[in-house]
N, C-alpha and C positions, 0 to 999 in steps of 0.2 A: 238612432245612428246605425252605422253598418254593423257594429258589434252586437247591438241589441237585436237587429234584424236577423243576424246569422246565429245568435246564441252562443258565440265563442269569443274569447279574448284575442284581439289582434295586436294590441300594443301593451308593452310593459312600461308602466308609469311609475314604478317604485324607485327608479334612479332619477338623478337630476335631468338626464336626457331621456326622452321617450324613445324606446326601441321596439322593433317588431318582435313579436313572439314567433316561435317556430311555425305556428299555424298562419300567422300574418305573412311571414316570408314565403310560405308555399303559395298563399293566395296571390301575393304580389307577382311571383314568377308566372303564374297562370294568367293573370290579368295582362301582364306585359306581353306575353306570347299572343294573347287574343288581340291586343291592340296592334301588334306587328302584322298579324294576318289581316286585320281590318284595313291597315294602311296599304298593304299589297293589293287587296281586293278593290279598294277605291281607286288606287292607281291604275289598275287594269281597266276599270270602267271609264275613267277619264280619258284614257288613251284610245278608247273605241271611237270617239268622235274626232280624233286627230288623224292626219294623213299617215298611211302606213310607212314605217321607217325601217331601214336596214342599218343596224348599228355595227360599226367597225372600229376596232381598237388597234392602235399602232404606236410606236414610240414617236416622240415629237419630230425627229428628223424624217422618218418615213412618211409621217403625216404631211409635212410641209413640202418635201421634194418629190414624193411619189403619189400620195393619195389626192392631195389638193388639185394637181393638174388633171386628174381623171374625173373630177366632179361634173364638168360639162358633158363629157361622154357618157357618164352614168345617167344623168338626167335625160339625155336623148334616148338611151337604150331602155331605161325603165321610167317612163314619164309618170307612172302612177305611184312611184316609190319616192321616199325622201331619205337621203343618206345622212346619217348621224355619225360623226367621227369623234372618238375619244383619244386624245393625244396624251399618252402617259408612258413612263418608263416601267410602271408596275404591270406585270402580267395579269390581264383580266380573263377570267375563266368563262368561256361561252356557256358552260353548263349551268351557271347560276342565273342565266336569263337576262343579264344586263347588257350583254353584247351578243351579236350573232356570229361575228367573225373576228379573229385576232391574227395579226401579222407579226411574226416573231422570228428572230434568229435562234438557231439551236441545233441540237443533234437528234431531234425527233422524239425526245423522252417526255411525252405528255399523255399519260395513261387516261383512257376514257374519252379522248378527243379524236375527231376525224382530222387527219394530218395530210395536207397536200403539199409536197415539196415543190417550190416554185423554181429555184435555181441555186446552185452552189455559190457561196460567198467566201471572200477572203479579205484579210486585212492588208492594206497597202499604206506606206508612209506618204503623206502629202503636206504641202505648204502653199502659201501664196506665191505667185510666180516670181516676185522680185524680192524674196526673203534673203537675209544676210547668210553668209557662209556657215556661221555657227549659231543657229537659231536656238531659242528656248524650246524645251519639250513641253507640249500640251498633253496633259494626262487626264484620265477620267476612269470611273469604276467600270470593271468588266468581269462579270461572273466571279465575284468574290475577291478579285485582286485588281491591280491597276492595269490599264490597257498595255502600257509598255512592259510591265512584268510578264503579262500573258504573251506578248510578242516574243520576248526572249525565251520564255519557257517552251514555246512551240517551235523554236528553231530560227526565229527571225534574227538577222544580224544587228549588232550594236552600231547605230548610225552616229556620225559626228554631230555633236550638238554642244551648246554651252551647258554650264552647270545649273542654269535656271530652269526650274520646273513650274509651269503654270497649271494649277489644278482646277478642274471644272466638275460640276456635279453630274453631268450627263453628256452623252455622245453629241447631241445636237448643239449644245453650247460649245463644246470643244471644236466642232467643225466650223461654227460661226467665227470662233476666235482665230482659227487657221486662215479663213477667208480674209479676215481683217489684218493679217500679217503678224499675229502675236507669236507664232512659232510653228513647229512641225508637229503633226499629230498622226494618228492612225485612223484611216477611213475604211469603210466597207465597200469593196468592189463586188458587183457592179452598181450598187445603189448610188454611189457618189458620181457616176458618169455625167449627169447633167452639169455639175459644177466644173468638171474637167473639160467638157466640151465647150463650156462658156468661157474658159480661160480664167476662172476665178480661183482654181486650184491647179497644182501640177504635181505629178509624181516625183518624189525626191529620189527614189531608188526603185530598181526593177524587182526587188524582193517582194514576196507575198507569202502570207501564212493562212492556210485553210481555216475557216471558222464554222464549217458545217453547211447548213442550208438555210434559206429563208422559207418559212412555212406559212401557209394559210390554214388556220385552225378554226374548227367549229365543233359544236356538239354533233353527234351523229344525226344526219338528216334522213327522214323517212321518205319513201317514194311520193307521199302525198304533199310534201313540202315543196311544191313545184317552183314557187317564186324564189325561195332561198337557194334552191339547187341551181336555178338559172343565174342568180347573182353570183353564186360560188364559181360556176363555170366561166362566167364572163370575167370576173376578177382574176381568176387563174390565168386566163388568156392574155388580158391586157397588162397584167403585172409582168408576165414573161416577155411580152412584146416590148414593154418599156425598157427592159434591161437588155434587149437584143438577144434573148435566149430562145432558140427554136423549141416549139412545143413538141412533146412526145407523149407516149403512153404514160399515165400516172401510176 
């Protein structure tokens, strides 16, 4: 067996349950790390025979309302590429290699990442066009607090509403609920423009609260990474165009 082959004791069999010895625990850690590297290596080899992909991460709302409408244009611009989109509320770090680009709201505090500001964003109150005078408030998590708490803390006015609060786990679900007439919620301008133009939502009040910028994040790209740099420049342009934001120097 393995213990005889190595000449060391790996298991403590003196108790009712078999346990690893210190040596056995050290060997297990090394073997687990080796298997992890083996999985990574075989994954890279399998991917060599597949079409080249550009992996983009965004939250579910940005994915549905901003990225999905751009897929056809992406395919036309980069016919030898395959776009892969990860729709998640969790920030995915491009430095770990699982995604190439990440689109996120924030203040630009992502050390070690290349950050391209796309356009300023702000919170605006919205609802379905035919909502009642005293609607329920639709709330969701926002940077460690609720969206409506953040709205008031940043100087937004307290708007008329009923005492009913409908809680949703993420921004995308809250916006879908507002479209369905569940209540009033806080949307992000100008990302929400398509729903306003289509008449599915309306602004409830002219007030707005700045939320920082929308950023395109990536790991630092070298001059040799021509394809990713081309995709980055194209994404920057079309995302700004989709929001009606004039392009300027980065």
